[in-house]
N, C-alpha and C positions, 0 to 999 in steps of 0.2 A: 281445854279443847284438844282433840286428837290431831296430831300432825300427820296427815295422811301421806305426805311425801316420804316420811321416814318410817312408815309402818312396816313392821317385820312381816315376812311371809306367814300366812295364817297357820295355826296349829290345828290340825283336823281333830285332835282329841280334846280341845278346849273350846269354851264359849268364845265365839268370834266377836271382836269389837265392831262397831258400825263401819269403821274404816276398812277393816279386814273383809267384811261382808261386801262392801262396795268394790273392793279390789277383786274379789272372786267373781262378782257379777261382770266386771269389766273383762276379766280373762275369759270367762265363759262366752260372753258376747263376741269377743275378738276372735276366738278360735272358730266359732261358728261362721262368722262373716268371712274370715280368711278362707275357710274350707268351701263355702258356698259361692262367694263372689270373687274369690281370688285376692291376692295381696294388692295389686294395683288399684282395684276397684273398691277397696275398703279404706274408708277415711276415719279419722279420729272422731269426726262428727257422727258418723253412722254408728260407731262403737258406743259412743256416749248415749245416743238415742236408744239403741237396743238394750243397753245396760240400765237405762233409766237413771242416769246421773248426768251432771253437767260436763261440758267439754273441759272446763277448768279442773274438775275432779279427775278426769282421765289423765290430763297432763301432770297433775300433782303426784300421781302414782308412776306414770310412765312418760319420760321426757320426749319420746318420739315414737313413730309407728314401728320403726325397726326394733326399738327397745320393747315395745308391747308384743311384737311378734315373737321375740326371743323368750320373753316371760311366759307367753301362752304355751310355747313348746315345753319349757321347763316345768310348767305347772302340771303337764300330763305325766312327767316323770315322778313328780311328787305324789300325784294321785295314785300311781302304781307303786309308790314307795321305793322308787329307784334312786335313792340318795346315798350319800356317804354313810348314813346311819345303818343302812341295810348291810353294807360291806364293811363292817367294823370288827367283827369277831373272827380274827384270823386263826384262833385256836380250834374253832368249830367249822372247819372249811366245808365239809360235806353238806351239812345242813344249810349253811349260808348259801352255797352255790346252788343247791336244789331250790331254795326259796327264790333266789335271784332268777333262776331259769323260768320258774312259773310266772313270776311277775313280769319279767321282760317279754316272755312269749305272749302274754295277754296284751301288753302295751303295743307291740309291733303289728298286731292284727286288729287293733281297735279302729273304729270308724274314723275317729279324729286324726289319728296318726297317718292312716292311709290317705285321707283327704288332703292333709297338709303336704304329704310327699307328692301327691299328684299335682297339687298347686305349684309346688316348686319346680317340678318337671315341666309343667306346661309353660312356665315363664323363665325357663333356664336360659334361653337365648336373649330375651329382652331384659330380664332382671337377674343376671347371674349372682348378684350379691345376695339375693333371697336364698338361693341354694346354700351359700356359705353360711348365712345366718342359721339356717335349719341344721346344717351339718355340725356347726360348732356348738349349738345349744342342745342338740339331741345326741346323734351318734358319737361324735367326738367326745362329748362330756361323759357319756356312759362308758365308752371304751377306756377312757382315762381312769375312771373310778375302778373298773374291773381290773385293769392292768396294775394299778397301785395295790389292789387287794391281793392279786396273785403274788406280787413281790413280797408282801407282808407274810403270806402263807409259806413262801419258800423258806423263811427263817426257822420254821418249826420242824422241818425234816420229814413230815408225813407225806406231803405232796411236793412235786417240783414242776414249776412252769417255766421252761426256758423261753427267753424273749417274751415276757409277759404281755406286751401289747399284741403280738401276733396270736398268742393263745386267746386273748380277749376277742380278737376278730374272728377266730375260728369258732369259738363257742357261740358267739352272736349269730353268725351266718348259719351254723347248724340249727340253731333254734328257730330261725325263720321258717325252715321247712317248706314243703310244697304249698302249704296253706297260704302263706304270704304272697307267693308268686301268683297263685290263682286269683286271690282277692285283688291284687294290683291290676290284673288283666280283666277284672270284672267277670271272671268265669265262675260257674257254679262250683261250690266247695262243700256242699252239704254232706257228701260222703266222707269228707276228711274230719269233720267236727267231732264225731264220736271217738275218733282215734287220736285226737290232738293230745290229750293228757298223757296217754301211753307213749306217744312219740317223744314228748318232752322228757318224760321219766327215763326212757331208754337212751335218749341222746345224752342226758346229763350223766347217767351211769357210765356210759361208754367214755365220755370225756374224763370223768374222774378216774376211771380205771387206767386210762392211758397215762395219767400223770401221778399215779400213786407210786411212792418210792418203794 
């Protein structure tokens, strides 16, 4: 019998076990409910019902609603492959950073991420801990991965990133672009969509050029 509580995160390239399939259904249900109903109005019972699993199964994977919220955010990073594996090849910095830029830019303007951000913002006064959970599981985690990668790249002499954390912040904010701002404000952004790929390419090229030794 599979121990669901100790099930490893699913491998998208392999056949999922029943436990992994349930875990993904729970995460999908949770992120949708958090986005639509907000964190305070989402219960573990509602998540279990939407995921079509028992409440006990939800708790066997995630010990609390806070833990489920963090896992749901982290799962979006995995979907967009923003993990340590992506930022592992410090010898091939240009291609790695280009790939990161494309995947990160897709993530930050995805409907789920925008909805979670708005949920945190809406409850920032009444539930400040929610914003911290979001920041730690999403932005802080990605910035740390990117800063560590820049530190590793510095050792090879082709690029140099002084104060790697600050460089990670600059690149991330540059990749947001005007599109993210408009989408957060629920403004029409159809005119920006055809230009998005070129904007990301130009931004990444400018960033790399600025740090080339």
